[in-house]
C-alpha atoms as one frame of an Amber mdcrd trajectory, in Angstrom:
protein
 -15.035 -18.175 -25.354 -11.883 -17.528 -23.303 -12.042 -13.804 -24.092 -15.698
 -13.743 -23.069 -14.792 -15.476 -19.785 -12.129 -12.844 -19.113 -14.629 -10.053
 -19.727 -17.115 -11.664 -17.315 -14.484 -11.873 -14.575 -13.522  -8.227 -14.966
 -17.158  -7.145 -14.886 -17.853  -9.336 -11.841 -14.940  -7.856  -9.933 -16.031
  -4.309 -10.810 -19.654  -4.913  -9.769 -18.572  -6.573  -6.526 -16.317  -3.680
  -5.573 -19.066  -1.203  -6.374 -21.636  -3.061  -4.306 -19.320  -3.367  -1.308
 -17.779   0.089  -1.273 -20.066   2.312  -3.309 -18.823   5.412  -5.098 -17.132
   8.479  -3.710 -18.655  11.920  -3.593 -16.346  14.443  -5.209 -15.369  17.488
  -3.203 -12.477  18.514  -5.473 -12.424  20.148  -8.893 -10.304  18.909 -11.792
  -7.704  21.656 -12.109  -4.394  21.623 -13.993  -3.592  25.223 -13.106  -1.150
  23.963 -10.505   2.591  23.274 -10.443   4.123  19.836 -10.607   4.405  18.347
  -7.138   5.286  15.141  -5.405   4.599  13.392  -2.129   7.590  11.776  -0.500
   9.301  11.095   2.792  11.481  13.621   4.626  14.995  13.592   3.202  14.014
  12.118  -0.160  16.296  13.164  -3.034  14.932  15.987  -5.170  13.344  15.563
  -8.596  14.726  16.882 -11.884  12.258  18.506 -14.266  12.717  17.683 -17.965
   9.111  17.945 -19.131   9.883  20.651 -21.709  12.566  18.589 -23.394  10.533
  15.395 -23.417   7.652  17.333 -24.951   9.997  18.448 -27.760  10.986  14.852
 -28.476   7.433  13.502 -28.306   6.029  16.241 -30.547   8.820  15.986 -33.128
   8.528  12.215 -33.262   4.775  12.449 -33.704   5.148  14.941 -36.550   7.779
  12.796 -38.248   5.327   9.882 -38.326   2.109  11.808 -38.936   1.842  11.239
 -42.688   3.277   7.717 -42.919   1.130   6.376 -40.093  -1.949   8.586 -40.565
  -1.626  10.055 -37.091  -4.735  12.118 -36.565  -3.637  13.178 -33.076  -2.212
  16.387 -31.660   0.829  16.481 -29.424  -0.659  18.846 -26.844  -3.685  16.603
 -26.399  -1.615  13.846 -24.848   0.857  15.642 -22.595  -0.515  17.766 -19.756
   1.081  21.163 -19.313   0.816  22.221 -15.665   1.222  25.909 -14.870   4.918
  25.690 -13.997   5.885  24.357 -17.440   6.308  27.434 -19.643   5.259  27.695
 -23.247   8.319  27.598 -25.472   9.096  27.999 -29.134   9.958  24.757 -30.959
  13.690  24.065 -30.900  15.255  23.480 -34.308  17.180  20.349 -33.456  17.025
  16.796 -34.802  15.550  13.924 -32.858  17.992  11.901 -30.756  19.512   8.946
 -32.565  18.569   5.454 -31.480  21.234   3.430 -29.683  20.700  -0.319 -29.871
  23.370  -0.858 -27.236  20.608  -0.042 -24.762  19.310  -3.400 -23.543  15.722
  -3.241 -22.293  13.888  -5.378 -19.745  10.198  -4.660 -19.132   8.399  -5.525
 -15.897   4.625  -5.427 -16.235   2.077  -4.718 -13.532  -0.172  -6.575 -11.122
  -2.159  -9.497 -12.590  -0.320  -9.076 -15.908   0.234 -12.807 -16.367  -3.432
 -13.519 -15.632  -4.382 -11.952 -18.954  -1.266 -12.403 -21.147  -2.852 -11.067
 -24.352  -3.502  -7.677 -22.782  -1.278  -7.649 -19.695   2.200  -7.130 -21.156
   3.106  -3.450 -21.179   3.967  -2.055 -24.630   3.978  -5.511 -26.201   2.972
  -4.293 -29.677   4.831  -1.014 -29.284   8.226  -2.735 -28.978   8.051  -4.236
 -32.467   9.433  -1.173 -34.274  12.402  -0.883 -31.912  13.142  -4.597 -32.173
  13.274  -4.206 -35.952  15.790  -1.399 -35.424  18.018  -3.814 -33.502  17.088
  -3.312 -29.839  17.062  -6.349 -27.606  13.870  -6.141 -25.544  12.639  -8.825
 -23.163  10.024  -9.254 -20.440  10.641 -10.404 -16.888   8.217 -13.268 -16.089
   7.021 -11.851 -12.785   4.127 -13.356 -10.858   1.153 -11.026 -11.196  -0.403
 -12.048  -7.884   2.794 -12.040  -5.817   4.386  -9.388  -3.649   7.283  -7.200
  -4.696   9.954  -9.097  -2.773   9.093 -12.349  -4.535   9.082 -10.626  -7.914
  12.361  -8.919  -7.039  13.898 -12.399  -6.897  12.509 -13.159 -10.366  14.027
  -9.950 -11.712  17.310 -10.850 -10.022  17.429 -14.253 -11.700  16.602 -12.712
 -15.069  19.352 -10.094 -14.742  21.872 -12.636 -13.472  21.192 -14.941 -16.432
  21.493 -12.220 -19.082  24.282 -12.524 -21.639  25.067  -8.836 -21.871  27.769
  -7.513 -24.141  30.331  -5.169 -22.611  29.021  -2.255 -24.683  25.409  -2.738
 -23.572  23.677  -0.752 -20.871  20.628  -2.110 -19.098  17.364  -0.181 -18.841
  14.594  -1.596 -16.656  11.118  -0.324 -17.533   8.493  -0.741 -14.845   4.802
  -0.253 -15.468   2.472   0.166 -12.467   3.463  -2.416  -9.836   6.351  -3.391
 -12.092   8.094  -0.235 -10.863   7.638  -1.309  -7.250   9.064  -4.741  -8.055
  12.102  -3.138  -9.731  12.805  -0.853  -6.772  12.704  -3.834  -4.406  15.101
  -5.693  -6.701  17.598  -2.829  -6.682  17.610  -2.703  -2.881  17.436  -6.445
  -2.188  20.152  -7.436  -4.686  22.832  -4.708  -4.622  25.426  -6.920  -6.344
  23.107  -7.234  -9.360  21.857  -3.656  -9.254  25.265  -2.573 -10.530  24.359
  -4.143 -13.867  21.511  -1.625 -14.185  22.173   1.752 -15.789  18.675   3.230
 -15.661  15.103   2.663 -14.528  12.066   4.120 -16.290   8.826   4.169 -14.319
   5.528   4.544 -16.184   2.455   5.103 -13.996   4.487   3.442 -11.271   2.948
   2.542  -7.931   5.911   4.193  -6.228   4.203   5.296  -3.011   1.674   2.495
  -3.170  -2.006   2.958  -3.875  -4.868   4.088  -1.686  -6.990   1.630  -3.662
  -4.826  -1.239  -2.416  -5.163  -0.057   1.191  -8.911  -0.152   0.835  -9.203
  -3.472  -0.987  -6.458  -5.614   0.542  -8.644  -7.312   3.159 -11.402  -7.886
   0.620  -8.899  -9.456  -1.778  -7.687 -11.909   0.848 -11.240 -12.769   1.860
 -12.875 -13.152  -1.546 -10.300 -13.262  -4.346  -7.120 -14.800  -2.959  -8.114
 -18.323  -3.982 -10.231 -17.378  -7.000  -8.986 -18.485 -10.399  -8.139 -15.384
 -12.416  -7.283 -16.069 -16.023  -4.022 -17.888 -16.747  -2.069 -17.029 -13.580
  -1.416 -18.970 -10.434  -1.963 -17.548  -6.937   1.732 -16.729  -6.424   2.520
 -15.818  -2.838  -0.797 -13.908  -2.661   0.982 -10.707  -1.622   0.138  -8.528
  -4.616  -2.103  -6.035  -2.822  -0.137  -6.079   0.425   2.952  -4.772  -1.352
   0.879  -2.134  -3.154  -0.597  -0.549  -0.040   0.465   2.952   0.905   1.070
   1.653   4.422   3.654  -0.855   3.198   5.288   0.795   0.191   5.642   4.329
   1.581   7.265   2.944   4.726   9.533   0.727   2.624  10.707   3.684   0.520
  11.552   5.746   3.593  13.610   2.913   5.080  15.410   1.779   1.912  17.333
   4.472  -0.005  17.620   3.624  -3.685  21.053   3.005  -5.269  22.553   6.285
  -6.411  24.467   4.868  -9.372  21.178   4.209 -11.229  19.513   6.920 -13.316
  15.764   7.133 -12.578  13.062   8.498 -14.899   9.354   8.944 -14.173   6.272
   9.287 -16.380   3.001   9.897 -14.535  -0.581   9.690 -15.778  -3.934  11.258
 -15.048  -6.987  12.225 -17.055 -10.533  13.513 -16.836 -13.312  11.181 -15.744
 -14.870  11.060 -19.209 -11.606   9.615 -20.574 -11.432   6.839 -17.976 -12.295
   3.347 -19.223 -15.548   1.963 -17.847 -13.887  -0.705 -15.685 -11.716   1.963
 -14.008 -14.537   4.435 -13.330 -15.297   2.830  -9.967 -11.789   3.259  -8.621
 -11.507   6.695 -10.217 -14.576   7.809  -8.270 -13.047   6.482  -5.067  -9.899
   8.549  -5.655 -11.639  11.648  -6.988 -12.642  13.127  -3.588  -8.977  12.944
  -2.550  -7.624  14.306  -5.828  -9.337  14.213  -9.233  -5.881  14.250 -10.851
  -5.607  10.472 -10.936  -5.554   7.734 -13.565  -8.161   5.444 -12.056  -5.600
   3.597  -9.932  -3.011   6.085  -8.683  -2.935   9.717  -7.618  -0.753  12.118
  -9.599   1.842  12.544  -6.855   2.205   8.850  -5.949   3.812   7.909  -9.280
   7.196   9.645  -9.058  10.400   7.856  -8.052  12.364   9.932  -5.498  15.337
  11.611  -7.142  14.139  10.791 -10.646  13.879  12.916 -13.764  10.265  13.898
 -14.380   9.601  13.388 -18.083   5.872  13.903 -18.516   2.326  13.845 -17.246
   0.453  11.836 -19.869  -3.231  12.442 -20.538  -4.368   8.831 -20.226  -5.832
   6.449 -17.701  -3.810   3.778 -15.931  -4.380   1.100 -18.561  -4.426   3.191
 -21.738  -0.870   4.455 -21.191   0.690   0.993 -21.434  -1.645  -1.960 -22.067
  -4.340  -2.592 -24.724  -7.224  -3.341 -22.376  -9.515  -0.924 -24.194  -8.887
  -2.667 -27.506 -10.426  -5.848 -26.077 -13.027  -4.629 -23.607 -13.660  -0.915
 -23.922 -16.955   0.557 -25.011 -15.120   3.577 -26.369 -15.606   4.866 -29.857
 -13.327   2.808 -32.170 -11.648   5.957 -33.505 -10.744   6.981 -29.953  -9.318
   3.532 -29.252  -7.224   3.748 -32.440  -5.896   7.208 -31.549  -4.847   6.065
 -28.082  -3.198   2.972 -29.568  -1.113   5.131 -31.901  -0.321   7.560 -29.083
   1.006   4.682 -26.991   3.377   3.594 -29.756   4.746   7.131 -30.205   5.027
   7.546 -26.432   7.052   4.357 -26.031   9.569   5.320 -28.710   9.812   8.888
 -27.375  10.576   7.595 -23.881  13.360   5.384 -25.219  14.832   8.234 -27.280
  14.806  10.521 -24.248  16.609   7.968 -22.065  19.128   7.185 -24.828  19.971
  10.868 -25.200  20.310  11.435 -21.457  22.554   8.418 -20.957  24.756   9.518
 -23.847  25.086  12.981 -22.302  25.999  11.476 -18.928  28.547   9.203 -20.589
  30.170  12.151 -22.367  30.364  14.100 -19.107  31.952  11.140 -17.350  34.508
  10.751 -20.134  35.486  14.439 -20.090  35.606  14.821 -16.306  39.162  15.171
 -14.948  40.429  12.064 -13.264  40.733  12.185  -9.480  44.193  11.254  -8.276
  45.702  11.440  -4.852
């Protein structure tokens, strides 16, 4: 009965938005024959492109698990190759080795605590890494609160952690979770020094045009509405997701340079978008059809970060199992995406582990600076 109630609420919200705003009329054509690009403020630090190497890791990991896990999926189907990423021959090198000294904290997205069974990013996908010895936890952010309030929750979580001296801390942000993490790093500089790296997955880095359009409607109609298991928080969830607010905030608050930043962006074709995201996809499509139903392709990249991949998935499919509970998709398609998500999560961790090890080796071999 509770699951049915959740479905009804999601459908009601979707129908209401459709009736109020209608659907967009597309003037753009879905086209991946373009180079990778970003949208950022003047003076933003430049990106680092590592798509080719991440593709190697993802594809090798998938092949290594294909037989044991009956993976009927192809690597190239799940990572977009834009026209500035060259075709390369497979590199004969082993996969990176896991490093359980990497401590992981995951910050989920907006409204995540309203629907706890489906709202936690990569909840099922962490199980394999936990069995390997990783310590992985979730920050109990408020899904209906603004980023500054959630930054304080992240700060308390980090401050209370019993980290070993050999551990390094990776914060993984999904959707608005990335925005919350960035606010934490800026608002709490004394705690940001405990963080080694940040991984953003479909992060609302620049904010969302959807939030700009819906924020007044949310405050008028939904601010006091009961939504699942969550409380109202400080009611600032959409305010902190608007382009107007977040883009301005980024320009005025340079991110700490001692942290390593990594970005994974998402977009897909309309036919691959889940039904509940079709409405928002159609609103974004006239601006740019390369979107995931919530965010445009170029709004998901952290300034100065390493670009790892463009994943062929919608905003929910890449990280949370919404389609497994509510989607009308073919069950085989749902299963393939579920398996893709598990491989993607492990590949992202392996990539970050390898990069941090390389940085550590460089730091250890660099000549000391003496006066």
